[in-house]
C-alpha positions in Angstrom: 88.6 30.5 92.6 85.1 31.7 93.6 84.1 35.4 93.9 84.8 35.3 97.6 88.2 33.8 97.2 87.1 30.3 98.2 87.9 27.2 96.0 85.0 25.2 94.7 85.2 21.6 93.7 85.3 21.3 89.9 82.7 19.2 88.1 84.1 16.0 86.8 84.1 16.0 83.0 81.8 13.3 81.4 83.6 10.6 79.5 82.7 10.8 75.9 81.9 7.5 74.2 85.0 6.2 72.4 83.1 3.9 70.0 79.5 3.2 68.8 79.1 0.4 71.4 79.2 3.0 74.1 76.1 4.8 72.8 72.9 4.5 74.7 70.0 2.6 73.0 68.0 5.7 72.3 71.1 7.4 70.6 71.7 4.2 68.5 68.0 4.2 67.5 68.4 7.8 66.4 71.3 6.8 64.1 69.2 4.0 62.6 66.3 6.5 61.9 68.7 8.6 59.8 69.4 5.6 57.5 67.3 5.1 54.4 66.0 1.8 53.2 69.0 1.2 50.9 71.5 2.1 53.7 69.7 -0.2 56.2 69.9 -3.1 53.7 73.5 -2.6 52.8 75.0 -1.9 56.3 76.0 -4.8 58.5 74.1 -4.8 61.8 77.0 -6.8 63.4 75.7 -7.7 66.8 72.5 -8.8 68.5 72.1 -5.5 70.4 72.1 -3.5 67.2 69.5 -5.8 65.7 67.3 -5.5 68.8 67.5 -1.7 69.0 66.7 -1.5 65.3 63.8 -3.9 65.6 62.3 -2.2 68.7 62.5 1.3 67.2 61.3 0.5 63.6 57.7 1.8 63.4 57.3 1.6 59.6 57.8 -1.3 57.2 57.4 -1.8 53.4 57.2 -5.3 52.1 57.0 -6.8 48.6 54.2 -9.1 47.9 55.7 -12.6 47.2 54.2 -16.0 47.3 56.3 -17.1 50.3 55.7 -13.9 52.3 53.5 -15.6 54.8 56.3 -18.0 55.8 58.4 -15.0 57.1 55.6 -13.2 58.9 56.0 -14.7 62.4 59.8 -14.2 62.6 59.6 -10.8 60.9 57.2 -9.3 63.4 58.9 -11.0 66.3 61.9 -8.8 65.5 60.0 -5.7 64.4 57.5 -5.7 67.3 56.5 -2.0 67.4 55.4 -1.5 63.8 52.5 0.9 63.4 52.7 1.7 59.7 52.8 -1.2 57.1 52.8 -1.1 53.3 52.5 -4.2 51.2 53.7 -3.3 47.7 52.9 -4.6 44.2 55.1 -4.4 41.1 52.5 -5.5 38.6 53.3 -9.2 38.2 50.3 -11.6 38.0 51.5 -13.9 40.8 52.1 -11.1 43.3 49.1 -11.3 45.6 48.5 -11.1 49.3 46.5 -14.0 50.7 43.9 -13.5 53.3 45.8 -15.7 55.7 48.9 -13.5 55.4 46.9 -10.4 56.1 45.1 -11.9 59.1 48.4 -13.1 60.5 49.8 -9.6 60.2 46.8 -8.1 61.9 47.1 -10.6 64.8 50.8 -9.7 65.4 50.5 -5.9 64.8 47.4 -4.9 66.8 48.7 -1.3 67.1 48.7 -0.6 63.3 47.5 2.9 62.5 48.4 2.8 58.8 47.9 -0.2 56.5 48.4 0.0 52.7 47.7 -3.2 50.8 48.8 -2.2 47.3 49.0 -5.8 46.0 45.8 -7.7 44.9 44.1 -9.3 47.8 41.1 -11.6 47.9 39.1 -11.4 51.1 35.7 -12.7 52.2 33.3 -10.8 54.4 34.5 -12.9 57.4 38.2 -12.1 56.6 37.4 -8.4 56.6 35.6 -8.6 60.0 38.5 -10.5 61.6 41.0 -7.9 60.2 38.9 -5.1 61.5 38.6 -6.6 65.0 42.4 -7.1 65.2 43.3 -3.5 64.0 40.9 -1.2 65.7 43.4 1.6 65.9 43.7 2.1 62.1 43.6 5.7 60.9 44.6 5.1 57.3 43.6 2.1 55.2 44.3 1.3 51.6 43.0 -1.9 50.0 43.1 -3.3 46.5 40.6 -6.1 46.2 37.6 -7.4 44.3 35.1 -7.3 47.2 31.4 -7.5 47.4 28.6 -7.8 50.0 28.3 -6.2 53.4 31.7 -7.2 54.8 33.1 -3.7 54.4 30.3 -2.2 56.5 31.0 -4.6 59.4 34.7 -3.8 58.8 34.2 -0.1 59.1 32.0 -0.5 62.2 35.0 -1.5 64.2 37.0 1.6 63.2 36.3 4.6 65.4 39.3 6.7 64.4 39.5 6.1 60.6 40.6 9.2 58.8 41.9 8.1 55.4 40.2 5.4 53.3 41.3 4.2 49.9 39.5 1.3 48.1 40.1 -0.2 44.6 37.6 -2.7 43.3 34.9 -2.9 46.0 31.4 -3.7 44.9 28.7 -2.9 47.5 25.2 -4.1 47.8 22.1 -2.4 46.3 21.3 -0.5 49.5 24.9 0.0 50.5 24.8 3.8 50.4 21.9 4.0 52.8 23.2 1.5 55.4 26.9 2.2 55.4 27.8 3.4 59.0 28.7 7.1 59.0 32.4 7.8 59.9 32.5 11.4 61.1 36.3 11.3 61.5 37.0 10.5 57.8 39.0 13.3 56.2 40.3 11.6 53.0 38.5 9.1 50.7 39.8 7.7 47.5 37.6 5.2 45.5 38.6 3.5 42.2 36.4 1.1 40.3 34.0 1.0 43.3 30.3 0.4 42.9 27.4 1.1 45.2 29.5 2.0 48.2 29.5 5.6 49.5 31.4 5.9 52.8 31.7 9.7 52.2 28.0 10.1 53.2 27.9 11.4 56.7 31.6 12.1 56.8 31.1 15.6 58.1 34.9 16.3 58.4 35.6 15.2 54.8 38.2 17.4 53.1 39.5 15.3 50.2 37.3 13.2 47.9 38.8 11.3 44.9 36.5 9.2 42.7 37.8 7.3 39.7 35.6 5.2 37.5 32.9 4.7 40.1 29.2 3.8 39.3 25.9 4.7 40.9 23.3 7.4 40.9 26.0 10.0 41.6 24.0 13.0 40.6 21.5 12.4 43.4 24.2 11.1 45.9 26.3 14.2 45.5 23.4 16.4 46.5 22.8 14.2 49.5 26.5 14.5 50.4 26.8 18.3 50.1 23.7 18.9 52.1 25.7 17.8 55.2 29.4 18.0 54.0 30.5 21.4 52.7 34.1 21.5 54.0 35.6 19.6 51.0 38.8 21.4 49.8 40.1 18.9 47.2 37.8 17.1 44.7 38.8 14.6 41.9 36.0 13.5 39.6 37.6 11.2 37.0 35.7 9.0 34.4 32.3 9.3 36.0 28.8 9.2 34.6 27.7 12.5 36.2 26.0 15.5 34.6 25.8 19.2 35.5 23.2 18.2 38.1 25.8 16.3 40.1 28.6 18.8 39.5 26.5 21.8 40.6 26.1 20.1 44.0 29.7 21.1 44.8 28.9 24.7 44.4 27.9 24.5 48.0 31.6 23.8 48.9 32.7 27.3 49.3 36.2 26.3 50.6 37.0 24.1 47.5 40.6 24.8 46.5 41.5 21.9 44.1 39.2 20.6 41.3 40.1 17.8 38.8 37.3 17.3 36.3 38.5 14.6 33.9 36.5 12.5 31.4 33.1 13.4 32.6 31.6 14.0 29.2 28.1 14.9 30.4 29.3 17.9 32.2 29.2 21.2 30.4 30.1 24.9 30.8 26.9 25.4 32.9 28.1 23.1 35.6 31.6 24.4 35.6 30.4 28.0 35.9 28.1 27.1 38.8 31.0 25.6 40.7 33.3 28.5 39.9 30.6 30.9 41.2 30.1 29.0 44.4 33.8 28.5 45.1 34.9 31.9 43.7 37.9 33.1 45.7 38.9 29.8 47.3 39.7 27.8 44.0 43.4 27.7 43.4 44.0 24.6 41.2 41.8 23.6 38.3 42.3 20.7 35.9 39.7 20.1 33.3 39.3 18.2 30.0 39.9 15.0 28.1 36.9 13.9 26.1 34.7 16.8 27.4 33.4 18.5 24.3 30.7 20.5 26.2 33.3 22.5 28.2 35.0 25.4 26.4 35.4 29.2 26.4 32.2 30.0 28.3 33.0 27.7 31.2 36.6 29.0 31.4 35.4 32.6 31.2 33.2 31.9 34.2 36.4 30.6 36.0 38.2 33.8 35.0 35.3 36.0 36.3 34.8 34.3 39.7 38.0 32.5 40.5 40.6 35.3 40.4 42.9 33.5 42.8 43.6 30.5 40.5 47.3 29.7 40.7 47.4 26.4 38.6 45.5 25.7 35.4 45.6 22.5 33.4 43.6 22.3 30.2 43.4 18.9 28.3 41.8 18.9 24.9 40.0 22.2 25.6 39.8 24.9 22.9 39.6 28.3 24.5 39.1 31.4 22.3 41.6 34.2 22.3 39.2 36.4 24.2 38.8 33.7 26.8 42.5 33.2 27.3 43.0 37.0 27.5 40.4 37.2 30.2 42.0 34.3 32.2 45.5 35.9 32.2 44.1 39.4 32.8 41.9 38.5 35.8 43.9 35.7 37.4 46.9 37.8 38.4 48.4 35.0 40.6 48.5 32.4 37.8 51.8 30.6 38.4 51.5 27.3 36.5 49.8 26.7 33.2 49.6 23.4 31.2 47.8 23.1 27.8 47.5 19.7 26.0 45.9 19.0 22.7 44.3 22.4 22.2 43.7 23.5 18.6 43.3 27.2 19.4 46.3 28.0 21.6 49.0 29.3 19.1 51.6 32.0 18.8 49.2 35.0 19.4 48.0 33.4 22.6 51.6 32.8 23.7 52.4 36.5 23.1 49.3 37.4 25.1 50.6 35.4 28.0 54.0 36.9 27.6 52.5 40.4 28.1 50.1 39.8 30.9 51.2 36.8 33.1 53.5 38.5 35.6 53.3 35.7 38.1 53.8 32.8 35.7 56.6 30.4 36.7 56.0 27.2 34.8 54.5 26.5 31.4 53.9 23.1 29.9 52.6 22.7 26.3 51.8 19.6 24.4 50.3 19.0 20.9 49.4 22.7 20.3 49.9 24.8 17.1 52.6 27.0 18.6 55.9 27.8 16.8 59.4 29.0 17.8 58.2 32.5 17.3 55.5 32.3 20.0 57.9 30.3 22.3 60.6 33.0 22.0 58.0 35.7 22.8 57.1 33.9 26.0 60.7 33.1 27.1 62.5 36.2 26.0 59.7 38.8 26.6 59.8 41.0 29.6 56.3 40.4 30.8 56.9 37.1 32.5 59.5 38.3 35.0 59.2 35.2 37.2 59.2 32.5 34.5 61.5 29.6 35.4 60.5 26.5 33.4 59.1 26.0 29.9 58.6 22.5 28.5 57.1 21.7 25.1 56.2 18.2 23.7 54.9 17.2 20.3 54.3 20.7 19.0 55.4 20.2 15.3 56.3 23.8 14.6 58.7 24.0 17.5 62.3 22.9 16.9 63.4 19.9 18.9 66.2 20.7 21.3 67.7 19.4 24.5 67.1 21.1 27.8 69.2 24.3 28.0 69.1 27.6 29.9 67.9 30.7 28.1 69.2 34.0 29.5 66.7 36.9 29.6 68.1 39.9 31.5 68.8 39.0 35.1 66.8 35.8 35.0 67.4 32.3 33.6 64.7 30.1 32.1 65.0 26.3 31.7 63.7 25.4 28.2 63.1 21.9 26.9 61.4 21.0 23.6 60.9 17.5 22.4 59.1 16.0 19.3 58.3 12.5 20.6 56.7 9.6 18.9 52.9 9.7 19.1 52.9 6.4 20.9 55.1 7.6 23.7 53.1 8.3 26.9 52.7 11.9 27.7 55.3 13.2 30.1 53.0 15.9 31.5 49.5 14.5 31.2 49.2 11.1 33.1 46.6 8.5 32.6 43.5 9.8 34.3 42.9 6.4 35.9 46.2 6.7 37.8 46.3 10.4 38.4 44.2 10.4 41.5 46.5 8.2 43.6 50.0 8.7 42.1 52.7 10.4 44.1 53.1 14.0 42.7 56.3 14.4 40.6 55.6 17.9 39.5 52.8 20.4 39.7 51.1 18.8 36.8 50.5 15.6 38.9 49.5 17.3 42.1 
């Protein structure tokens, strides 16, 4: 009955679907989107409609590089006709390569690609690159592993107006490549490995992340050219480079720098590190430094402690800070949450006790190959100074007893403790190969 006593016709209840075949296409597509790769491969798509809905709504594909991959390309993309993100994977076998013909076929069938990752070796000529670029003008992210040379990459980049993320492994440019490369103002992320005489970061005024691993060229000069125009870099990885303090000091202009990885750059010294620390002062949050860098020690780290008081993550590899230096770091950097020390000869029990007293924000500690003992470890874990400590992991510290992971109770908090004396030939579980670290997917804070 209505409020005025009159009867109103009741709305007819909608019939709920009684089985999955009654679902609309968009609902069925939503179901498929919730399935992971393993579930998609194991479930039986039992009718043509299901196959069509899945194919029309799949926007991302990941394929394994195999010798007969090109044979499946036409039928594969006839079914998955709306792919915008494609990854071609590689598992390290010699015969796993992507041919130029395969890549060009894909570009012809997927002209709306916005992300293309070619992680398998690929051999392309300049003409192949130009055809690929003309077919995929909408690319925003591109990753290529190939031994390339010449000017093909410049023509390639000329066609990309919206490129934001570029990753190259093994590209060899020409002698004047750095001066003629077309500027890409929309580029935000650049990763270059084993790349010579090609500097797409010049003129990339919106660049935020730059990762260079084992690249050659007059980088000291080029870095100053770069930072005269580009000062918005927030993440910088310099790994296995022939640069000196002259090049490193250029990044002191990047006042918003938050992440700095300085690995195996033996010509860099305390002077360059202090200059960057002073220029970036309160913005720097994550610092990783060391590995074959004898010229960086306490003086450089004390500069970090003086200027970069907001550091939250610190990784030291083969660096030998003095006790005074470590005390200054833990006293000034009140927000230090994550600390890793590998191969240091000066970080022992007294330094661990110092951390236990002054690192109130510390949550994670990783130690490898340091002269600490169970006494220093107990002071850190059971002391009351590190009220937020959650994880302590120790590898190859000979004076620490080997033990499986267990939970140590300290008052109202629980600390996960793991100590392992591994064989010296076992790869480090916390310090990855510097050649790989710039592009690996983070597994823990130590890899990020």
